[in-house]
N, C-alpha and C positions, 0 to 999 in steps of 0.2 A: 710197126711200133708207133704209138701216138707221139706227136711232136710235143716238146715242152713249150708251152705258150707263156708261162710265167715263172720267173726264177728270182730268188733273192739270195745274195751271198754276203755273209758276214755283216748283216745290217745292224747298225748300232744307232740309237737315237738318244741323245742327251739334251737336256734343257736346263738353263740356269734357274735357280730359285733363291729365295732369301737365305735359305740354310746351306746353299752350295749347289753344285751340279747334281741333277737327278738323272739317273739312267732309266729310261723307259723301256728300251729294247737293247738286248745285250748279245749280239752275235747270232742273228737269225739266219739260218740257211733253209731254203724251201724251194722245191721244184714242183710245179703243177702241170700235168699233161693236158693237152687240149681235150675238152669234153668231160674233164673230171669234176667231181662235186666234193669240195673241201670245206669242212666246218672248222672255224677257229674258236676255241673255247678257253675259258679260264675265269678266275675270280675277278671281281671288279678291281681295276687298277693294274691288271696284269699286262696291259699293252695291246689288247686285241684291236681296238679301233685305231690306234696309232699305226699298227702294222698294216691294217687295211688301207689307211690313207696313203701310206708310203708305197704299197704294192700298186695302188691305182694312180700314182703320180700326183696326188693332191698335196703331198708333203714330201720333203726330202730327208733322207737320213743324215746323221752326223758323219757317218762313214759307211762303207759298203756299197753294193750295187744292186740294182733291180733291172731285169730285162722283161719287157712286156711286148708280146707279139713281134719279136724280132728287133725291138729298139731298146737300147740301154737308156731308160728314161731318167736315170739319176745323173746322166751326163748332159741332159737337155735343159734349156731354159723353160720358163713357164709357158710361153707361147707355143713352143715345140711340144711340150708335154700335153697341152690342151688339144693340139692336133691329133696326137696319138689317142687321147681319151675319146675325142669325137669320132675317130675311125673305128676304135676297137672295144670301147668300154661302155657298159651300162651300170646304173646305180639304182638301188632301192634302199631308202633310209628309214630309220625308225620314225623320224619326224615328217616323213612324206616329201618335204621340199618341193611342194607345188607353188606356183606363182599365183598369188591371191587375185590379181587383176585379170587373169586369164581363165576362160572356161575350161572344163575338163578336156574338151576336144582341142582347144588351143594349147593346153599344157602338153598334150601328147604330140601335137603337130610341131612344136617348137624345135626339138632336136632334129626332126626330119627336115624342116626348112633350112636349118643351119647346115645340113649336109647337102643341100641343093636338090632335095627330092621334089620333083615337080607334081607328084600326086600325094603330097603330104596329108591333105585333108582326107582323101579316100582311105589311105593306109591307116591314119589315126582313128578314123571312124570304125574301121574293120577291127582294130585291136580293142577298142572300147566295147564293141559288141562281143568279142571273145571273152572279156572279163565280166560280162553281164551288165554293162552300163550303157546299152544302146539308148535308153530313155533318159540318160542324165548328161548327154553331151554338152548341153548349153548351160549346165549348172556351174557355178563358181565353187571353189573349195569350201568356202564358209557355208554353202548350202548342202554339203555332202557329209555323211557320217565318217568316222575315222576309218572304218573298213572300206567305204567307197573311195576315200582319198587314197588309201593304200593300193586299191585296185587300179586307180588312175596312174599311180606311180609305177606299178608293174607293167601296165600297158605302155607307158612312155618308155620304160627300160627295154622291153622286148621289141617295140616297133622299130627301133633303130638297128636291129639285127646285130647286137654286140657279140664279139668273140668271147669276152669275159664279162660276167655279171658280178658285181660286188654288192653284197647285201649286208646291211648293218642292223641287227636286232629288228627284223621286219614286223614282229608281233609285239614289240615292247609297249606300244601305246594302245593296244587293242585288248578287248576282253577275250576270255579263253575260247569261246565258241567262234567268234569272228576271226581270231588268230588262227585257229585250226583251218578254217576255210581259206584264209589267205595263203597258208603254207601249202595246202593241196593245190591251189591255183598256181602258185609260184613253181612248184616242182613239176606240175603237169606241163606248163608252158616250157619249162626248161628241158624236159625230156623231148618234147616235140622239136625244139630248136637246136638241141645238141650243144647248147652254150656251156662254156666252162663256168662253174659256179664257185665263188669264194664267199662264204657266209660266216659272219661274226654273230655269235649268240651265247647267252648264258643258259639257254634252255637245252637240257640234255636230250630230251625227246626229239627236239628239232635237229640237233646235231646228228642224232642217229639216222636221220633221213639221208645223210650224206655218206658216200662211200668211204671217205677218208676224214679223220679228225686230227687236228693239230691242237695240242694243249699248251697254253702259255702259263708260266708261273714266274712272277717277278721279272718279266721281260725276257725270259729264256724259254726255249721250247723244251717241254718235258716229254720224254719217250714213253710209250705205253708201258705201264707197270712200274714206272719210276716214281718213287715217293717224292712228295714236295720237300724242298730243302728246309 
């Protein structure tokens, strides 16, 4: 039986607004086995990105708990959560989140160096070669196309050997053809690594690439076949 590497129990997220308290997530229960591929879908404003941030320990819920790779991250402070993320988590964002002052190679090296990897340069160069950027290692983000920047982000994410990869709208800033290539690359590397994948998307075709799909509606999980409220 696969182990459960990620679990959310009764997760609620509320934020104050000028009109009163707004409930973004309302009682989310979720269990993800190691090696699973899970897409989180839903209309804009349904709470997808907020859920991903809480599952990854980037944000805290108002109530409820999250367990990631054996740690109850909702009971940890930010420094402790950062250590869990450094050990177990990788990210690919819609906006790439590369550091402008670092080359492609240095962007991929950075998380490896933070982990104390003594061959960070060699490992980073190998992953850039795997994503087809062997000739672009010394280029800065501003010198790369959107698709190339996303490939750097994917190389950075997989180079650290994460147990769980969180992906937020990976093709949102890309044209259709480039986006399709990025998706193929992402899923190809994920199959090779056996990483647990949690992917937020509004793209139904992309969601179907995952074995499991979670649908959010107004902050609640909707079961398959259940109509919107």
